[in-house]
C-alpha positions in Angstrom: 0.4 10.9 -56.6 -0.1 10.4 -60.3 -0.1 13.2 -62.8 -3.9 13.3 -63.1 -4.2 14.0 -59.4 -1.6 16.7 -59.5 -3.5 18.3 -62.4 -6.7 18.1 -60.4 -5.1 19.9 -57.4 -3.6 22.6 -59.7 -6.9 23.2 -61.5 -8.8 23.3 -58.2 -6.3 25.7 -56.7 -6.4 28.0 -59.7 -10.2 27.8 -59.7 -10.4 28.8 -56.0 -7.9 31.7 -56.7 -10.4 33.1 -59.3 -13.3 32.3 -57.0 -11.8 34.4 -54.2 -10.8 37.2 -56.6 -14.3 37.5 -57.7 -15.8 37.0 -54.3 -14.0 40.0 -52.7 -13.7 42.1 -55.8 -17.0 43.9 -55.2 -15.8 45.1 -51.8 -12.6 46.4 -53.3 -14.2 48.4 -56.2 -17.7 49.1 -54.7 -17.0 52.7 -53.8 -15.5 53.6 -57.2 -18.2 51.8 -59.2 -21.1 53.2 -57.1 -19.7 56.7 -57.3 -19.8 56.4 -61.0 -23.4 55.1 -61.0 -24.8 57.2 -58.2 -22.6 60.2 -58.2 -19.6 61.2 -56.1 -20.5 62.0 -52.5 -23.9 60.3 -52.6 -25.0 59.7 -49.0 -26.5 56.3 -49.8 -23.3 54.7 -51.2 -22.5 52.9 -47.9 -26.1 51.6 -47.6 -26.4 50.5 -51.2 -22.9 48.8 -51.0 -24.1 46.7 -48.1 -27.3 45.8 -49.9 -25.5 44.7 -53.1 -23.0 42.6 -51.1 -26.0 40.9 -49.3 -27.5 40.2 -52.7 -24.3 38.5 -53.8 -24.3 36.4 -50.6 -28.0 35.4 -51.1 -26.9 34.3 -54.6 -24.2 32.1 -53.0 -26.8 30.6 -50.6 -29.0 29.6 -53.5 -26.1 28.4 -55.6 -24.7 26.4 -52.7 -27.8 24.3 -52.6 -28.2 24.0 -56.4 -24.6 23.1 -57.1 -24.3 20.8 -54.1 -27.3 18.7 -55.1 -26.2 18.7 -58.7 -22.7 17.4 -57.7 -24.2 14.4 -55.9 -26.6 13.6 -58.7 -24.7 14.4 -61.8 -21.0 14.6 -60.8 -18.4 16.8 -59.2 -16.7 17.8 -62.5 -19.9 19.2 -64.0 -20.2 21.6 -61.1 -16.6 22.8 -61.7 -17.3 23.5 -65.3 -20.8 25.0 -64.8 -20.0 27.3 -61.9 -17.0 28.9 -63.4 -18.7 29.5 -66.7 -21.6 31.2 -64.9 -19.6 33.5 -62.6 -17.0 34.4 -65.4 -19.8 35.5 -67.7 -21.5 37.5 -64.9 -18.3 39.4 -64.1 -17.6 40.4 -67.7 -21.2 41.7 -67.8 -20.7 43.5 -64.5 -18.1 45.8 -66.2 -21.0 47.1 -68.4 -23.7 47.6 -65.8 -24.6 51.3 -65.3 -27.7 51.2 -63.1 -28.3 49.6 -59.6 -31.0 47.1 -60.8 -28.7 45.5 -63.4 -25.8 45.7 -60.9 -27.8 43.8 -58.3 -29.0 41.2 -60.8 -25.5 40.5 -62.1 -24.1 40.2 -58.5 -26.8 37.7 -57.7 -25.9 35.6 -60.7 -22.2 35.9 -59.9 -23.0 34.7 -56.4 -24.8 31.6 -57.7 -21.8 30.8 -59.9 -19.2 31.4 -57.2 -21.0 29.0 -54.8 -20.0 25.8 -56.6 -16.2 26.1 -57.0 -14.8 25.3 -53.6 -17.1 22.5 -52.6 -16.7 20.6 -55.8 -12.9 20.9 -55.7 -12.5 19.9 -52.1 -15.0 16.9 -52.6 -12.9 15.7 -55.6 -9.7 15.9 -53.7 -10.9 14.2 -50.5 -12.4 11.4 -52.6 -9.3 11.0 -54.8 -6.2 11.4 -52.7 -4.9 8.8 -50.1 -6.6 9.4 -46.8 -3.4 10.1 -44.9 -2.3 12.8 -47.4 -5.5 14.5 -48.5 -4.9 17.3 -46.1 -2.0 18.4 -48.2 -4.2 18.6 -51.3 -6.8 20.7 -49.7 -4.1 22.9 -48.1 -2.7 23.8 -51.5 -6.1 24.6 -52.9 -7.2 26.9 -50.1 -3.9 28.5 -49.3 -3.2 29.4 -53.0 -6.8 30.4 -53.6 -6.8 32.9 -50.7 -4.2 35.0 -52.6 -6.9 35.8 -55.1 -8.0 38.6 -52.8 -4.5 40.1 -52.9 -4.6 39.9 -56.7 -8.0 41.6 -56.7 -6.7 44.6 -54.8 -3.6 44.8 -57.1 -5.6 44.7 -60.3 -7.9 47.4 -58.9 -4.9 49.5 -58.1 -3.2 49.0 -61.5 -6.5 49.3 -63.4 -5.3 52.3 -65.5 -2.3 50.3 -66.9 -4.4 47.3 -67.8 -7.1 49.5 -69.1 -4.6 51.1 -71.4 -4.0 47.7 -73.0 -7.7 47.1 -73.4 -8.1 50.6 -74.9 -5.4 49.8 -77.5 -7.2 46.6 -78.5 -10.8 47.9 -78.4 -10.5 51.6 -78.9 -12.7 52.2 -75.8 -11.6 53.6 -72.5 -12.3 51.7 -69.3 -12.3 52.7 -65.6 -10.4 50.8 -62.9 -13.5 49.0 -61.6 -14.5 47.9 -65.1 -11.0 46.6 -65.8 -11.1 44.6 -62.5 -14.4 42.9 -63.5 -13.1 42.1 -67.0 -9.9 40.6 -65.7 -11.9 38.4 -63.3 -14.2 37.1 -66.0 -11.3 36.5 -68.5 -9.3 34.6 -65.9 -12.3 32.3 -65.3 -12.8 31.6 -69.0 -9.1 30.8 -69.4 -9.3 28.5 -66.5 -12.3 26.8 -68.1 -10.0 25.7 -70.9 -7.4 24.4 -68.4 -10.0 22.1 -66.8 -9.9 19.8 -69.9 -8.2 16.6 -68.7 -9.6 16.7 -65.1 -11.4 13.5 -64.1 -14.4 12.4 -62.1 -14.1 11.0 -58.6 -13.9 7.2 -58.6 -16.1 7.0 -55.4 -18.8 9.0 -57.1 -18.6 6.9 -60.2 -19.0 3.7 -58.2 -21.8 5.2 -56.1 -23.7 6.5 -59.1 -24.3 2.9 -60.2 -26.1 2.0 -57.0 -29.7 2.6 -56.0 -28.8 4.8 -52.9 -30.5 8.2 -52.7 -28.2 10.9 -54.1 -28.1 14.6 -53.3 -31.2 14.4 -51.1 -30.8 17.5 -48.9 -33.7 16.4 -46.7 -31.4 13.7 -45.3 -29.6 16.5 -43.5 -32.7 17.4 -41.6 -34.7 14.2 -41.1 -32.2 12.7 -38.6 -31.4 14.6 -35.4 -27.8 13.5 -35.0 -27.1 14.1 -38.7 -28.7 17.6 -38.5 -26.6 18.6 -35.4 -23.5 17.4 -37.2 -24.3 19.5 -40.2 -25.1 22.5 -38.1 -21.9 22.1 -36.2 -19.9 22.1 -39.5 -21.5 25.4 -40.4 -20.9 27.0 -37.0 -17.2 26.2 -37.1 -16.7 28.4 -40.1 -18.8 31.4 -39.0 -15.9 33.3 -37.1 -14.0 33.5 -40.4 -16.8 35.6 -41.9 -17.3 37.5 -38.7 -13.7 38.7 -39.1 -13.8 39.3 -42.8 -17.4 40.5 -43.1 -17.4 42.8 -40.0 -14.0 43.7 -38.7 -12.1 43.9 -42.0 -14.8 44.7 -44.5 -16.1 47.7 -42.5 -12.6 49.1 -42.0 -13.1 52.2 -44.1 -16.6 53.2 -42.9 -16.6 52.0 -39.3 -13.5 50.8 -37.5 -10.8 53.2 -38.8 -12.9 56.2 -37.8 -14.1 54.7 -34.5 -10.6 53.6 -33.4 -9.2 57.0 -34.4 -6.6 55.3 -36.6 -4.0 57.8 -37.8 -4.3 58.0 -41.6 -2.2 61.1 -42.0 0.4 59.2 -44.0 -2.1 58.3 -46.7 -2.7 60.4 -49.8 -6.1 60.7 -51.5 -5.7 57.4 -53.3 -4.6 55.6 -50.2 -7.6 56.9 -48.3 -9.9 55.5 -51.0 -8.2 52.1 -50.9 -8.3 51.5 -47.1 -10.9 48.7 -47.5 -9.0 47.0 -50.4 -5.7 47.1 -48.5 -7.3 45.8 -45.3 -8.9 42.9 -47.2 -5.6 42.2 -49.0 -3.6 42.0 -45.7 -6.3 39.8 -44.1 -6.3 37.4 -47.0 -2.5 37.2 -47.1 -2.8 36.2 -43.4 -5.6 33.7 -44.3 -3.4 32.1 -46.9 -0.5 31.8 -44.4 -2.9 30.5 -41.7 -4.3 27.9 -44.0 -0.8 26.6 -44.8 0.1 26.4 -41.2 -3.2 24.9 -40.0 -3.1 22.1 -42.6 0.5 21.3 -41.8 -0.3 21.2 -38.1 -3.2 18.9 -38.6 -0.9 16.5 -40.5 1.7 16.7 -37.7 -0.8 16.2 -34.8 -3.0 13.9 -36.9 -6.0 15.9 -35.7 -8.3 18.5 -37.3 -10.2 19.3 -34.1 -7.2 20.3 -31.9 -5.9 22.7 -34.5 -9.2 24.3 -35.2 -9.7 24.8 -31.4 -6.3 26.5 -31.1 -7.2 28.9 -34.0 -10.5 29.8 -32.4 -8.7 30.8 -29.2 -6.2 32.9 -31.1 -9.2 34.4 -33.0 -10.8 35.6 -29.8 -7.5 37.1 -28.4 -6.8 39.0 -31.6 -10.4 40.3 -31.8 -10.1 41.7 -28.3 -6.9 43.4 -29.3 -8.3 44.8 -32.5 -11.3 46.3 -30.8 -9.7 47.6 -27.6 -5.9 47.7 -28.1 -5.5 49.8 -31.2 -7.0 53.2 -30.4 -4.9 55.9 -32.1 -2.6 53.4 -33.9 -1.1 54.1 -37.2 -2.7 52.8 -40.4 0.3 50.6 -40.9 -0.3 48.9 -37.6 -4.0 48.5 -38.4 -3.1 46.7 -41.6 -0.7 44.4 -39.8 -3.4 43.5 -37.2 -5.7 42.7 -40.1 -3.0 40.3 -41.4 -2.8 38.6 -38.0 -6.6 38.4 -37.8 -6.5 36.7 -41.2 -3.9 34.2 -39.9 -6.1 33.4 -36.9 -9.0 32.6 -39.3 -6.8 30.5 -41.5 -8.5 27.3 -40.5 -10.9 27.6 -43.5 -9.1 24.7 -45.2 -9.7 22.5 -42.2 -13.3 23.6 -41.8 -14.2 22.7 -45.4 -12.2 19.4 -45.2 -13.9 18.4 -42.0 -17.3 19.0 -43.5 -16.4 16.8 -46.5 -15.1 14.0 -44.3 -18.1 13.9 -42.0 -20.7 12.7 -44.5 -21.2 9.8 -47.0 -20.5 9.9 -50.7 -24.2 10.3 -51.7 -24.6 13.7 -49.9 -20.9 14.7 -49.6 -21.0 17.2 -52.4 -24.2 18.7 -51.0 -22.6 19.2 -47.6 -19.2 20.4 -48.9 -20.8 22.9 -51.2 -23.6 24.2 -49.0 -21.6 24.5 -45.8 -19.1 27.2 -46.8 -21.8 29.0 -48.7 -24.1 29.0 -45.6 -21.1 30.4 -43.7 -20.6 33.1 -46.3 -24.3 33.8 -46.2 -24.2 34.2 -42.5 -22.5 37.5 -43.1 -26.0 38.9 -43.7 -27.1 37.9 -40.2 -23.8 38.9 -38.6 -23.6 42.4 -40.2 -27.3 43.0 -39.4 -26.8 41.9 -35.7 -23.9 44.4 -35.6 -25.9 47.2 -37.1 -28.8 46.5 -34.7 -26.5 46.5 -31.6 -24.3 49.4 -32.6 -26.7 52.3 -31.8 -27.2 51.0 -28.3 -23.8 49.7 -27.4 -21.5 51.6 -29.8 -19.5 50.0 -32.6 -16.8 48.4 -30.5 -19.0 46.7 -27.9 -21.5 45.7 -30.6 -18.7 44.0 -32.5 -17.5 42.3 -29.3 -20.9 40.9 -28.6 -21.3 39.5 -32.1 -17.8 38.1 -32.0 -18.4 36.3 -28.7 -21.6 34.8 -30.2 -19.8 33.6 -33.4 -16.6 32.3 -31.8 -18.4 30.8 -28.8 -20.7 28.9 -31.2 -17.7 27.6 -33.1 -16.0 26.3 -30.0 -19.1 24.4 -29.0 -19.5 23.0 -32.5 -15.8 21.9 -32.7 -16.1 20.1 -29.3 -19.0 18.0 -30.4 -18.0 16.8 -33.9 -16.0 13.6 -34.4 -12.3 13.6 -35.4 -12.0 12.9 -39.2 -8.3 12.7 -39.8 -7.5 9.7 -42.1 -11.2 8.6 -42.1 -12.1 6.2 -44.9 -14.4 8.0 -47.4 -16.0 5.1 -49.1 -19.4 5.1 -47.2 -22.9 6.4 -47.8 -25.7 7.8 -45.8 -29.0 5.9 -45.4 
């Protein structure tokens, strides 16, 4: 690899790190920030928190479409610059929102910005690196990026120390949740400067000169086989957000109480940070899983086989999480969250497969919309869970939704074609 390609991988990896930091940050600081806005002990905090998270996810759905089409029409690099500028500005603003309307507005804008980062980075790497080795490039991006969630929890925990530095500079005191948003926005703006020197994909530059239709999202729906292939790419990733969005994200409010997890070892601060710790452990596992899955795909020269193995592991661990942990210690609970994260660590393969399935003229559209439709599916997944829970109980409702998500992913994986070392220089007509 030449130095420019290495720089591209580093910048894409750092970009995804900030992307994940900002993506999970709301769930790490939502209770603290909403208690400040709505008052400590407000009965609607859980409900409002879920609504705000869904607003962010809707923003990502909108952004996925806009950035994807833009990347195919105007270039992948412009998406990298534009998306990070938007979500960085939104997160700095989020530190100074003190009512629910402005909070929701800023989370929507941040969601739109967050939607462009991963798809543009993966598209650039798959189109730039040698086809036998591009799996290593995408592995570095996603594995390093997943650690952004761990950093988000740490920044939230150390907010007072960082806030002290900000107070020294500005003369104003900041709360932990404000510090976390300011750090996220600042990291993004610093990264924006780093992006100088990155280059556009050669395949896109060559395709841009042709008359072929570019970024036409209707092409994904006006051909039955192409639509089923696109749908399959989305379904493959849904179990990742079932685990993150339901099992892990609802730890504090749903599963720790339902499973009777022993939290006696935690102090008041530890009880308040259950969600943040669970997310942190899950994303450490996700990072490890992404490294291993990408390496296995290179060893076995197959994306499909590795994804299928991860889906089976996902189902087994989901069953253990729901029915094998009653009365376990909080430490055990966190470790199981880590293993669940590892079992969903095929995110790198899922996004790479989506990018490799389609031609250069709609590749950015697919690679950017697919992970964002998966992230957006958390709205449907969580609502299915909430609809089923009153009738079946939390555990069996989660099981039913999990079977639906993982079963759909197994079907989708079986029907797509193998893309390892596929030549990327082709277009869709």
